[in-house]
C-alpha positions in Angstrom: 13.5 -6.5 28.4 12.1 -4.0 25.9 12.9 -0.3 26.3 9.1 0.2 26.8 9.3 -1.7 30.1 12.0 0.5 31.5 11.7 3.3 34.1 13.5 5.7 31.7 10.8 5.1 29.1 8.0 5.6 31.7 9.6 8.9 32.7 9.7 10.1 29.1 6.0 9.1 28.5 5.0 11.0 31.7 7.0 14.1 30.7 5.5 14.1 27.2 2.0 13.9 28.6 2.7 16.8 30.8 4.3 18.8 28.0 1.3 18.1 25.7 -1.1 19.4 28.3 1.0 22.6 28.8 1.3 23.2 25.1 -2.3 22.5 23.9 -4.3 22.9 27.1 -5.7 19.4 26.9 -4.6 15.9 27.9 -3.6 13.6 25.0 -5.9 10.7 24.2 -2.9 8.5 24.1 0.9 8.1 23.4 2.3 5.8 20.8 5.9 4.6 20.3 7.7 3.9 17.0 11.4 2.9 17.0 14.2 3.9 14.7 16.2 1.1 13.0 19.6 -0.1 12.2 19.9 -1.9 8.9 22.2 -4.8 9.6 22.6 -5.5 5.9 20.7 -5.0 2.6 21.2 -1.4 1.5 19.2 0.1 -1.4 17.8 -3.3 -2.2 14.3 -2.4 -0.9 13.2 -0.3 -3.9 14.7 -2.9 -6.1 12.2 -5.4 -4.7 15.0 -7.3 -3.0 15.9 -8.5 0.5 16.7 -6.5 3.7 17.7 -7.4 7.2 17.1 -4.5 9.6 16.3 -4.4 13.3 14.6 -1.8 15.4 16.6 -0.1 18.2 16.0 1.2 21.7 15.6 4.8 20.4 12.2 5.9 19.3 9.7 8.6 18.5 6.9 9.1 21.0 3.8 10.6 19.5 1.0 12.1 21.6 -2.3 12.9 20.0 -5.7 14.4 20.8 -8.5 14.6 18.2 -10.7 17.6 17.9 -14.5 17.5 18.0 -16.6 19.1 15.3 -17.8 21.7 17.9 -14.3 23.1 18.5 -12.8 26.1 16.7 -10.5 25.0 13.9 -11.9 21.5 14.0 -10.2 20.7 10.7 -6.9 22.1 11.6 -3.8 20.0 12.4 -1.4 21.4 15.0 2.1 19.8 15.1 4.7 20.5 17.8 8.0 18.8 18.8 10.1 18.8 21.9 13.2 19.0 19.7 15.4 21.7 21.2 13.6 21.4 24.5 12.3 25.0 24.7 9.7 25.9 27.3 7.4 27.3 24.7 7.2 25.0 21.6 6.6 26.4 18.1 3.4 24.9 16.6 2.9 24.3 12.9 -0.7 24.6 11.9 -2.4 23.6 8.6 -5.9 22.7 7.7 -6.6 19.3 6.2 -7.9 20.9 3.0 -4.5 22.6 2.6 -2.6 19.3 2.6 -1.0 19.0 -0.8 2.4 17.4 -1.7 5.4 19.6 -0.8 3.1 22.1 1.0 4.3 21.5 4.5 7.9 22.6 5.5 10.4 20.8 7.8 9.7 17.8 10.0 5.9 18.5 10.1 5.7 17.2 6.5 6.0 13.6 7.8 2.9 13.4 10.1 1.1 15.6 7.6 1.9 13.1 4.8 0.3 10.3 6.9 -2.9 12.3 7.3 -2.9 13.1 3.5 -2.5 9.5 2.5 -5.1 8.1 5.0 -7.7 10.6 3.9 -7.4 9.2 0.4 -8.7 5.8 1.6 -12.3 5.0 0.9 -14.5 5.7 3.9 -11.8 7.5 5.9 -12.2 11.2 6.9 -9.9 12.3 9.6 -10.6 15.3 11.8 -8.2 17.9 12.9 -6.0 17.0 15.8 -3.1 18.1 18.0 0.2 16.2 17.9 3.3 16.4 20.0 6.4 14.3 19.2 9.4 13.5 21.4 12.1 11.6 19.6 15.5 10.4 20.7 16.4 8.9 17.3 19.3 11.1 16.1 18.1 13.3 13.2 20.0 12.8 9.9 21.9 9.8 11.3 20.6 7.2 8.9 18.7 5.5 11.7 15.3 6.4 10.2 14.1 9.2 12.4 11.6 10.4 9.8 10.1 7.0 9.4 9.8 6.6 13.1 7.7 9.7 13.2 5.5 8.6 10.3 5.0 5.1 11.8 4.2 6.6 15.2 1.6 8.8 13.6 -0.1 6.1 11.5 -0.2 3.6 14.4 -1.8 6.2 16.6 -4.4 7.2 13.9 -5.1 3.6 13.1 -5.9 3.0 16.8 -7.9 6.2 17.4 -10.0 6.0 14.3 -10.3 2.2 14.4 -9.2 1.9 10.8 -8.3 -1.8 11.0 -5.1 -1.5 8.9 -2.6 -4.4 8.9 1.1 -3.9 9.5 1.8 -4.4 5.8 -0.9 -1.9 4.8 0.5 0.7 7.2 4.0 0.2 5.8 2.8 0.6 2.2 0.8 3.7 3.1 3.7 5.4 4.9 5.9 4.6 1.9 3.4 6.3 -0.4 3.2 9.2 2.0 7.0 9.6 1.9 7.2 9.2 -1.9 4.3 11.3 -3.0 3.8 13.9 -0.3 7.3 14.5 1.1 9.0 13.8 -2.2 11.6 11.2 -1.0 11.9 8.1 -3.3 12.4 5.7 -0.5 11.7 2.0 -0.4 9.6 0.1 2.2 12.2 -1.2 4.5 12.3 1.4 7.2 8.6 1.6 7.9 8.3 -2.2 7.8 11.1 -2.6 10.3 9.6 -0.1 12.7 6.2 -1.8 12.5 7.0 -5.5 12.3 10.2 -6.2 14.3 10.5 -8.2 17.5 13.0 -7.7 20.4 16.3 -9.6 20.0 15.5 -10.4 16.3 16.3 -9.0 12.9 13.6 -8.7 10.4 14.2 -10.6 7.2 11.9 -8.9 4.7 11.2 -9.8 1.1 10.3 -6.4 -0.3 8.5 -7.8 -3.3 6.1 -10.3 -1.6 6.2 -8.4 1.8 6.8 -11.7 3.5 8.6 -11.1 6.8 10.4 -13.4 9.2 12.0 -12.4 12.5 15.4 -14.1 12.7 17.0 -14.4 16.1 19.9 -12.0 16.5 22.2 -13.9 19.0 24.1 -10.9 20.4 23.6 -11.6 24.1 24.5 -15.3 23.7 27.8 -14.3 22.1 28.4 -11.4 24.5 28.3 -9.1 21.4 26.8 -5.7 20.7 26.2 -3.4 17.8 27.9 -0.1 18.1 26.5 2.8 16.1 28.9 5.5 15.0 26.9 8.6 14.0 29.3 10.7 11.9 27.1 13.7 12.5 27.2 14.3 8.7 23.5 14.7 8.1 21.9 13.1 5.1 18.5 13.5 3.5 16.5 11.2 1.2 15.0 14.2 -0.5 18.4 15.2 -1.8 19.6 14.2 -5.3 22.1 11.4 -4.6 19.5 8.9 -3.4 17.2 9.6 -6.4 20.1 9.3 -8.8 21.0 5.8 -7.5 17.4 4.8 -7.9 17.3 6.1 -11.5 20.5 4.1 -12.2 18.8 0.9 -11.1 15.8 1.7 -13.3 18.0 2.3 -16.3 19.8 -1.1 -15.6 16.4 -2.8 -15.6 15.5 -1.2 -18.9 18.7 -2.6 -20.5 18.2 -6.0 -19.0 14.5 -6.1 -19.7 13.5 -7.0 -16.1 11.0 -5.4 -13.8 13.4 -5.1 -10.9 17.1 -6.0 -10.2 15.8 -8.5 -7.7 15.3 -10.8 -10.8 19.0 -10.8 -11.5 20.8 -13.4 -9.5 24.3 -13.5 -11.1 26.7 -10.6 -11.8 27.5 -12.2 -15.2 24.0 -11.2 -16.3 25.1 -7.6 -16.1 27.5 -7.8 -19.0 24.9 -6.5 -21.3 25.0 -3.1 -19.6 27.5 -0.9 -21.5 27.5 2.1 -19.1 30.2 1.3 -16.5 28.6 3.4 -13.8 25.1 1.8 -14.2 26.8 -1.6 -14.3 28.5 -0.9 -10.9 25.3 0.3 -9.4 23.5 -2.9 -10.5 26.4 -5.0 -9.3 25.9 -3.7 -5.8 22.3 -4.6 -5.7 22.8 -8.1 -7.1 25.6 -8.9 -4.7 23.9 -7.2 -1.7 20.8 -9.3 -2.2 22.9 -12.4 -2.0 24.7 -11.1 1.1 21.4 -10.7 2.9 20.5 -14.3 2.1 23.9 -15.5 3.3 23.7 -13.4 6.5 20.3 -14.9 7.4 21.8 -18.3 6.9 24.8 -17.8 9.1 22.7 -15.9 11.7 20.5 -19.0 12.1 23.7 -20.9 12.7 24.9 -18.4 15.3 28.0 -17.7 13.3 28.8 -14.0 14.1 32.2 -14.1 12.5 30.6 -14.9 9.1 28.1 -12.2 9.7 31.0 -9.8 10.2 32.6 -10.8 6.9 29.4 -10.0 5.1 29.0 -6.7 6.8 32.5 -5.5 5.6 31.9 -6.8 2.1 28.7 -4.8 2.0 30.6 -1.7 3.0 33.2 -2.2 0.3 30.4 -2.6 -2.3 28.6 0.6 -1.1 31.9 2.4 -1.2 33.2 1.3 -4.6 30.2 0.1 -6.6 27.2 2.2 -5.3 29.4 5.1 -4.2 27.2 6.2 -1.4 29.8 6.2 1.4 31.8 9.3 2.6 35.2 9.9 4.0 33.8 9.9 7.5 31.9 6.7 7.1 35.0 5.0 5.6 37.2 6.2 8.4 34.7 4.9 11.0 34.6 1.5 9.4 38.3 1.1 8.9 39.1 2.3 12.4 36.6 -0.1 13.9 37.9 -3.0 11.9 41.5 -2.1 12.8 40.5 -2.2 16.5 39.2 -5.7 16.2 35.5 -5.4 15.3 33.9 -8.6 14.0 32.5 -6.6 11.1 31.5 -3.0 10.2 29.7 -1.1 7.5 27.9 2.1 6.8 24.2 1.8 7.3 21.2 3.7 5.9 20.9 5.7 2.7 24.4 7.0 2.6 26.1 10.3 1.9 26.5 10.8 5.6 24.7 9.3 8.6 26.0 6.3 10.6 28.2 3.3 10.4 27.7 0.2 12.6 30.3 -2.1 14.1 29.5 -5.6 15.3 31.8 -6.1 18.3 32.4 -8.2 21.4 31.1 -6.3 24.5 34.6 -5.9 25.9 35.6 -4.0 22.7 33.3 -1.1 23.2 35.9 1.1 24.7 38.9 0.3 22.4 36.8 0.4 19.2 35.2 3.7 20.3 38.6 5.2 21.2 40.1 4.1 17.9 37.2 5.8 15.9 37.5 9.0 18.0 41.2 9.1 17.4 40.8 8.5 13.6 38.3 11.3 13.4 40.4 13.7 15.4 43.5 13.0 13.3 41.5 13.6 10.1 40.0 16.8 11.4 36.4 15.5 11.3 33.6 16.5 13.7 33.6 14.3 16.7 31.2 11.4 16.1 28.4 10.3 18.5 29.1 6.6 19.4 26.6 4.4 21.3 25.5 0.8 21.6 22.0 -0.4 20.6 19.9 -3.4 21.2 17.2 -5.0 19.0 13.9 -3.7 20.5 10.1 -4.2 19.8 8.3 -2.7 16.9 5.8 0.1 17.2 2.8 0.2 19.5 1.2 2.0 22.4 3.7 3.6 24.7 
């Protein structure tokens, strides 16, 4: 059953509708849902035109919207509010559509504003002002794509309300452009695609060059297994310098190798022409990670979770040693989970904080969680937030 069919989800939708009316004095025209995601494997391969294998989770952003008529005051003004913090009176960020320029909107409101900005650049599209209220249970800064869930919820809503006729691929590409050019984060296209294209109980095998996508069965229930998320509560941001630096390293590797993208390199031996040892390590991660995605898809189709687990851990070692995007907390989470009997574990997301995941048998939830909590306590780290997730449906009406 999808989370959207649950009583808990229905209660959230009803509460958001009521909060919208209290905040803006009008009922919303509709409420849309966009899930966060866990990347099972395939990290930093998306902007290298490679392969990724994410799945969407049962945590999502709900976006309620009402368009303004031309007769209303401030008919070209956007009003953004969020239930984050759960205050009775919600702060509202207001900006006119004419004022939308890259880097002009502070904080979380930059994400829905970016979507408006990019849509208004399409031929024949002219959005009016509107009121937006978001309620999200995707942990912020956890590496589960809370920002992309907000962007996707916004673009799906506006696509429906304005009858824009955009395909899932077009919406993914537009939100990537919004993120890159308006927000200023040099992200790839995986997160948006996962939120838009995924199916329940499947992982999304995406070729980031051709944008061909296949939903591959994720046989967790059949194997009495779950994916445990370990949110280290060390927040990360794609706007910060580490992510951009890794992308530049890949671009420099491409210049040396005279290829358009590292996707075109299939063998680590081809990297011998790179003299800079750091750039060579960065490129090595991308080349080996692309292969791990392909191998994981193959063993998933065979239902071999043990082999999946091996690839997950190899991926973490590569991100820790070659791409150098892990952290002490992420390493501690992965090693504690593996030591407690996890089938496999790795950090997930952009790195420099965020979350790790552990593929475990259902009866291991308590011992693996306890092992991680003890490891963090002994190291003096902030207590992590640990929870199981299931593969849920992609974005749509709530």
